[in-house]
N, C-alpha and C positions, 0 to 999 in steps of 0.2 A: 388108503389104498396102497398097495405094495407095488414095487417096480423092480425091473430086472437088475441083476447085480453083476458088475464087472470090476475085477481087481485090477486097478491101475497102479502104477508105480508110486504116486503119493499115498494111496490107500495102504499099499504094502508096507511103506515106511512107517506109517502110523501103527499098524499091527505089530510090526517088529519092535517099535519103540515101546508100546504098551507091554508087550511080552517081556522084553529085556528089563524094564523097570520093575515089573511085578516080581519076576523070578530072583533078580538081584536084591530086591527090597526084603522079600520073605526069607529066602534061603541063605542070604549072606548078612545083610544089615541087621535084621531082627535076630537071626541065629547068633551072630557074633556078639551083639549087645546084651540080649537077654537069655538066649537059649531057647529053641523052639519047644522043648519040653517043659519049660517053666510056665507058671501062670501069667506073668507079664508077657512072655513070648507068644503064648497061645492067644491072649487077648488081642495083642498088637496084630498078629497074623490074621485073626478073624476080621478085625475091624478094617484092616487094609485090604483084605480080600473082598469084603462087602463093597467098600469104595470102588475097587477095581471092576467088580461085576456091574455095578451101577454105570460106571464109565463106559464099559464095553457094551452094555445093553443100550445105552443112549446113542453111542456111536453107531452100532448096527441099525438102530431105528432111523437115525438121521440119514443113513445110506439108503435103506430099503424103502422109506416112506415117500411116496409121491409128494412133492411140494405143493401140488395143487393144480388142476387142469381147468381151463375155462371150458364150460360145456359147449358142445358145438351148436346147441340151440340157444345159446344165450343171446338175448335181445334187450337193451335197456328200454324201460318203459318211460318214455318222455311225458306221458299224460298222467303218470302217477304223481299225486300231489305230495307224497312223501319221499319222492325221488330227490336225493340231495343235489344242491347246485354244483358241488364239486365233481359230479360225474361228467359234467361238460367242460371241455377245455376253455380257458379264458380267451385264447387267441381264436378268433373267428366263430366261436360258439359251437364248433362241430363236436359231435359225439366222439368218444375215444374208439378209434378204429386202428387195428393192426393190419398194416400193409402186407406184412410178410405172411401172417396166418389167414388173412382175408376174412376177418371176422371182427365183431365189436368186442371190446374188452371192458371189464368192469373196473371200478375204482381200485387203485392200488396194484393192479396187474401190470406186468411188464414183459416184453419179449426178451427171452434169453437167447443170445447168439450161439451158445454152446448146445443147450437143449433143443434149440430150434422151434420154440413154442412159447407161448404166453403163460407166465406163472402167476398164480394168485398171490397177492401181497408179496412180491418178491423182494427179498433182502439183498441177496448177492448169489453168485454162483461159486460154490466152493470147491476148489480141486482136491482138498483133503478128504472130502466124502464123496467125490465124483458125482455131485448132485447139486441142484439148486437149493437154497434155503429160502423156503416160502411158507405160505399159510399153513399148510398141514405138518411141516416138520421143524418149524421154528423153535418151538419149545423144547423138543428133544435135542436139537442142535445146541441150544442154550445150556440145557442140563448136562450135556456132554462136556462143555467147556467148564461148567461149575465142578463137576466131578474130577475132571482132568486137572484142575488147578489144585483141588484138595489132595488128590493123589500125589502130585509132584511135590507140594509143599510137605506133605506127610513123609514121603520117601526121602526128601532132602534132610528132614530133621533126623530121621533113622540113620541115614548115611553119616551125618556129623556125629550123632551119638555113638555110633559103632566104632568111630575113630578114636574115641576117648578111652576104648578099652584095650588093654595089653593083650595082644593075641598069644595063645598057647604056643608052646615050643613046636608042635607038629605043624601048626599054621605057618610059623616063620619059615619052615623049610620049603613050603610051597607058596611063598608070599608073592612070587611073580604074577600068577593068573589073578590073585586077589587084588593086587595092586592095579592091574590092568582094568579089572572090572570097576574098581573105585574111580579110576581117572576117567574112564568112558562114561560112567554113571554121573559123575560130576559135570563133566563137559556137556552132557545131554540135559541134566535136570535144571542147571542154573539158567541158561538161555531160554530153555522151554518154559520154565516157571514165569520168567519176566514177560515173555511173549504172550502167554496165556492169561496172565493178569492183566495186561494191557487190553486184550481181546475182551476178557470179561468185563472189565470197567466200561469199555465202549458199548457193549450190548446192554449193560445195566442202564446206561445213560439212554439209550435208544428205547428200552422197555418203559422207563419212567416217563418218557415223552410220547410213547406210542408212536415211534417212528420206525422206519426201515432205513438201511444204509442208503439206498436210492433217494428216499424222501428227504433224508438230512441234506444231501447235496442239492436236491432240487429247492429245498427250503432256504438254503444259503442264498441262492440266486433270486428266489422270490422275495426274500427279506431285503436284499440289495435293491430290487426294483421297486418294492413298496416304499422303502426310505427315500428313494429317488423321486418318487411321486408324491412324497409327503404323507404316506400312510403307514400303518403299523401292520405287519404280517404276524399272524398267529397260526400254528399248525392246526388244521381242522379236526384232527382225530385225537388231539390231546384233551383227555377228560379229567385230568388230575392224576396225581402220582399213584394213589392206592388203586383207583379204577383202571388205570393203565396196567398196573400189576396184575389185577384179577382178570383182565382182558386177555392178557398173554399167558399167564400161569395158571389160570383157573380160579373159579369163585371160592373154592375150599382152600384155605391156607395149608391144611394137612396134605393136600395133593400137589403142593408146589415142587416138592422134592421128587416127585414121581415122574418118570419120563413117558408121560402119555398126554394127549390133547384131545380128549373127546368133547371139549367145551367150544371148539373153534366155531362152529357154525358152517355155513356154505362157503363163506369167503367172497360172495358176490356183492355183499353190502356191509358196511361198517358203520357202527354208531359214531356220530360226530359231537363236537362241542355245540354245534347248531341244534342238533336233536336234543342235547341235554338242556340247553337254555329254554327250548320249547316245552319240554316236559316239566321243568322247574316252574315256569310261568303258569302252566295249566294246574 
């Protein structure tokens, strides 16, 4: 499902940063190191352009894709024998109900104060995409981070490599603008690469454990309470590393690099370790 698009200052900053990195990488770093009319130059320009296109496509989809709405007709079936226990809150045993939306909400759904509605499998609200990261757009958001990391590291390598080449005499005469671009690109790429790598590592951890950012923080508290009561807490949606990967990225490994998520399902019910143990015993 698509949603409306509004250009906010953070989104504009990301678009400008992507544009600056792309044009400086292709038309300055690659051109100075290899030359754009040489075979290595053409090959690097094509590869970097492909990575940039995948990055831009993933970013656009993360912005435009609705993260997942709770249907207005949603009602948990308490008489369903397959209804998982975790749909019911431990405290008081009440069904999950959103006081702000005035409706029941399914497992893993949370109310976003910015979007002012409940989001299916909500991870967090991201100002850089002016959208929530949820059930429907989590994979494309993750792929955007992956391609952004690849693009930044690739651009940084090309920047460093191009500095090892002695510039021609005509470039030395106009060295001021080139020097400024190199300084700005370096100051942009170094912290950006480090920040994106940390973000990528964090979401790889979450995917391998089939958690959201909200569930991670809830799990820390649940673990503390369980240990206090002499019990052991385990995340109910953790199905094992590989199965967690296929749940988020798709059943086909070849589709993992594609910014699409047609395998998601409704987002109203998720398979749990409890379901897995039952099916294994049967």
